[in-house]
C-alpha positions, 0 to 999 in steps of 0.5 A: 528611473521608476520607483514602486508606488509603495516606495513613493509613500515613505519617500515623500514623508522622508523628504518632508521630514528632511525638509523639516530637519533642515529648517531647524538646523543652525546654519542654512545649507546652500545648494552651491556648497554641494555643487561643483564649480563651473570652471572645468568641464569634462568632454570625454571619459575612457573607463576601464573596470576589472571586477572581482567576485568571490574568486578574486586572484587575491583576498584583498580584491574579493568583491572589489574592482580595479579601475582606470579613468581618463577624462578629457577636460576643458578649462572654462575659468582660470583655476588651479583646482580640479574638483570632481566626485569620488566616493567609496574608493581608494585613490592616492596621489601617486595614482593620479596624473595630469597632462596637457591634451596637446602634449600627453607626454608633458605631465603637470605637477600635482600639488595635492589630491584630497577626498573631502571625507564627507557627504559632498564626496569631492575629489580635489586635485590641485596644481601650483599655478592656474590653468589658462582658459581654453586649456585642454587637459587629460586627467588619469586616475587609477583606483580601487572600488568596492562591489558593495551590496547596497544596490547602489553604484557598482554593486554585487548581486547573486542568484541561485541558478537552475543547477543550484549554483550561486551566480554572481552579477555586477550591476550598476545603479548610478541615479542619482549620485551613484556613478561616483562610486564606480569611477571618479567623475563630474557627477551632476546632471548638467555635465554631459560627456561622451564615454568609452567603456571597457570592462574585463570579464572572466570566462563564462561571463557576459558584459553589456553596456549602453552601446554595442560591443566594438570588440571582445578579444583583447586578453587581460594581462595577468588574468588567464582566460579573461578578455576586455569587452570594449564598447562603442563610444556613447552620445553626449550622456549625463553620468547617471545613465551610464551603465554596465552589467556583468552577468551570465544571462541569455537573451532574446532578440526582436524579429521586428527590430534587431536593436531590441534585446531582452536579457534574463536568467536562462530559465526565464529568458524564453518563457517570460520575455515575449510581451515586453519584446513585442511592446518595446519597439511599438513604444519607441516608435510612438515616442519618436513620432510624438517628439519628432526626434528619432532614437539614434541609429548607432544605439541598441536597446537592451532591457535587463531583468535583474534579480536584485534591483532597488527601483522598479527600473532605470532608464540607462540609455540603451541599457534599461535595468528592471526588477524582474517582476517589472519586466517579465510576464507570462500567462502561467504565473503572472496576473493580468494586472502585472501585464499592465505594469510591464507595459507602463513601466517600459513606457516610463523608461523608454520615455526617459530617452528623450526626457532625462537623457536627451533633454536633462534637468540642469540640477536635481531640484527639478527632477520632475522635468524628467520624472513627470514626463515619464510618468505622463507617457507611462500611461498615455503612450502605453494607452495607444497600444493597450487601450482596453486597460483604461489607462486614463482611469489608472492614472487617476487612481494610481497617480493623481489620487495618491499625490493629492493626499500626499501634497496636502500635508503641511510640510510638502514641497514645491515641484521646483524646490531646493536639494543639496546633499546626496540624501536630499537629492535622493529624497527628491525622487518622491511622489511630488516629482513623479505623480504631481509632475505627471499630473501637471503634464496632463493639466497642461495638455488640457490647457493647450489641447492635445495637438498643441501640446504635442507640437510644443513638445516637439519644439522643446526636444528640438531646441534642448536636445543634448542640453540641460533645462530648467522649468523656464525652458519648458514654459518657453516651448509651451508658449510657442503653441499656446492658443490665443486668449487662453490665459487671463489678460496680461499674464503669460504662461510662466506666471501661471505655471510658476504658481504650480511649480514653485509653491507647495500644495494645491488649492481647494476650489469652492463653488457657491451657487446663488440659486435665484440669480444662477450666479456661481462664485468660485474661491480658493484656499490651500488645502491641508488634509489635517484641516488646521489653519496654517495661515498659508498665503499660497494662491494659484492661477486656476482654469475653471472647467465645468460640466452642467447637468443640462446639455447632455453632460459633455465630459469631453468639453474641457473649455475654460469657463474663466480663470480664478486668479490670486487674490480674487474670486471669480463669478460666472453669470452667463450660460449657467444651469437652472436651480434644479440642475447640478454642476460638476467642476474639473471634468475628467479631473484634468486640474490639480485641485479638489472641489467643494460645493454648497450643500444643495449642489452636493444633494443634486449630485447625490440624487443623480448618483442614487437614481438607477437610470441616471447615475451613469450620466456622471463619468466614471472618472468624475464619480471617483473624483466626487468620492475622493474629494468628498472624503478628503474634504470631510477629513480636513473639516471642510465638509461633514462626514454625513455629506461625504459618506452620502457620496458612497450610498449609490455604490450598491449600483456601481459596477466600474473599477475606478469609483470602487477602488477610490471608495475602498481607499476611503473606507480603508482609512476609516477602517484603520482608525477604527481598529481596536476601538472600544465602541459597539457601533464599530460593527456597523462599519463592515456591515455598511461596506459589505452591503454596498459590495454585494452587488459588485461581488455578484457582478464579477461572478465570484471566483469564476474566471472567464477567458474573455474577461478583460484586464479591467474586469479581472482587476475589478474581480480581484478588488471585490474578492479581496474586500469581500474576504477581508470583511468576512464574507462567508462564501468568499473566505470558504472558497479562498480556503478551499482553493488554497488547500487544494493547491497545498495538497498537490504532490508537486505544488511548485509545478501544479498550481490550480489557482488562476494567477488572477486569483492568487493574491486573494486565495493565498492571503485568505487561505492562511489559517495555521502555522502549517499554511504559513510555512507552506507559503514561505517554502513556496517563496523560497522555491519560486526563484524562477517566477518573480511575479509568484514571489511578489504575490506570496510575499504580500500574502505572508503578511496576512498570517493570522497570528502575531507569532507568525508575523514576527517570524516573517519580519525576523526573516527579513532582518537576518544579516546572512541566510535570509530567503527574503531578497534585500529588495523585498524587505520593505515590501515584507514590512508593508505586507505586515502593517496592512494586516491589523494583527501585524501593526503592533508587531511591526512597530515593536520590530522596528523599535527593538531591532533597529540595529539589525534593520539598518544592516539588512533593509537596503532597498531604495530609500532610507531605513527611516522610511519604515517609520513613515510607512507605519505611522498612518496605521497608528492610533493610540497614545501607547503607540506614540509613546514607543516612537518617542522612546525610540528618539530617547534610545537612539539620540544620534540617528540624525538621518532618522530623527526628523522622520520619526518626529514627522511620524509622531505628528501623523499619529497625533493627527490620527488620534485627533481624527478619532476625537473629532470624527468618530461619533459622526462616522459611527452614527452614520454607519449605525443608521445606514447599517441597521437599515441595510441589515433589515432589508438585505438577505445576507444574514448567514455571513452577517451574523458571523461578521457581527460576531467577529467585530464584536469580539475585536471590540 
């Protein structure tokens, strides 16, 4: 399952808050309380589903479904209780039967059937006497379920087709605990079984599932024109990747491999599926080779573009569901950045066929064993076919850098932690599982070497196919291909990697050089972004890799120079550079840690970065790493901001995407802190950033698109234009406005858009000047149902509206219980768009605390409503804003799920306030000194005068 990046941010804060809340509970919850007993296991399910939408044969069945499940069971331990899962369905004792498999006519007497009625979701079926060990049983349950609108379980969705008609769909999203909402089952990842699925369909509907259709001609008794769609039996499969969808989509089929189909709405299926259909067979073939395990010939691979889907995609075996925007790509309305997203999301989901479906984590506490692998292959499988996308750099910027920030919080959790309830299981699908999991896979690739890592993965898949694993299973397979003398003496791989899997956080490695003896001493401590002393005891086994300035700076050299081990520092004394040359640790940033240096080494690095002929000696990945580490170290009080900001001075000559995107993240954090600040020095912040940006702005040639531009060049242009316009660059804003008005003036703007897809995010955002512009964009969103990428771009741009009134109007649209034009899956993206606008932060906060009751009903995308508090907390800086969060806890004392999230958000606001007290003066004094110098030597006065006026007015 792939969650959008924006969803991961609040989900991490949510899991941290949930963990904090558990820590304060009266009784510690045991995972075993939520797990099924090991006394009985399922071997086979036969499932019949009859779904009804708006035209049910009777009113009581509207948006409900009738189900029958038969489960072949095997008794492993003597017991008189069959415990499985069922949720959000009606089951009565007289609709449950139990028989011996050897004699189906011999029905066993059931003494009770009870549903737990709590979040354990247990269905307990008891008999009078114990079953014999080895007994084979057949359990049959008739039930009625709900086609909910929660985007979970078996749910309903709809869209308006090209004829203006509302079309209903039935969609499944079972991961992690949704299968129990569709059929009673043993809904845990280790309980694998085979499934035969039968779904009744009404006329003009289509049904797809994990396997091929076996037959579709049996009439459904009592429903005229309906037929049963019977599917072939699955392989051994965990419940969370079972899937079936009722729809009216068309499809295209691969001419290269007829196992591959893409299903989508009729108006999209021919226009926007070509790229995905081309890439999917290539990705599958590469992963078959990498794992040495072929995709089963009995299976096909359908990929479905779903109008309403909570995660980006879900890896159901043979039946991958996607958000439309994640799968569909066309040259006319989709940016080239979306092309990267399509191929990487597909790689992520297809990788799950081996990592998650074939080899499955035994329990949800180690979900990283599937999501970490998928995140890794998301980039490094796709890179085999789209190597011009610079996907290693994309991994650094999109996965590694964000999780280094998130994992530096005091309440972070280990990769292998504890989860119990469905809510805590869901919260475990966070950036620790995905980003950190993927980073650890890359870390291990560097330690073993690529060839040995691939051999180890082949061993891991072959040994554990169709089974369940823990981290120790993974370490065992890796150990088979570990080169001799790789690890510290007397230590095995399990001991080394458990320090990374079972402890939260990561270290900052400090390299202290003795410039007389040339010795380098390395030390470690857990890194906290707050800079507070937490008296932590965590330490790690850290392989030290290093590139010196001498020796042609070989950034491919990942050889381990020594190991930093728990409780000991490491000192290197041989083959070290002289005292006028720098060292850079962690080449290519393969290690999961931050790096600090002594002051002289920082200065030696800066001297190279600022040299117009030498700055490229340092690899772009490591230039970005230096900026990211330095700014994080300053935030945590390990380094002065004067030194950290010096890492950005060379940006006047930087032209690569990754260092710039890294720098802008750092500038954005500072900019968020300075919003509304009453200090005349604040104006020098935008002056400094603008002066650094001018060369890049010229280098990308403004709004001029060249057909030969590669994806990275186009991403770089979008980045430069967005920031130039954001900072008030006169030419940028004027050009964006002109292009927006040109589009607006077209007689048929939905079909005649002169703005290139790669420029639309900038033009739409910075083209909104008036309420009429806002209404124009909102109408375009409503009319863009056949262009998911265009809808996403417009949605983000609506958050750029210039007034509080318009932003409030936008948010209110998302809170409508009926008739909203904003899809449920897009509600949180709308909220995120508003808080990314400085004008919108207070609007969004007020919306959240005053319309909370409505929000609970309408924000049904992946994750809890409480995550909205986590999203906005990073933008809040004042005591007044903190007081509003505190008052929310007073107004809603019984919101137990949300309470710990709000408390965590309050702590974040306190950290932001503390940052201003600790760092405001040093940061503003740096910008003032550098900004004054820049203004005197740079010929940019026309827009700088306007820029100064804008920021002076705001302060």
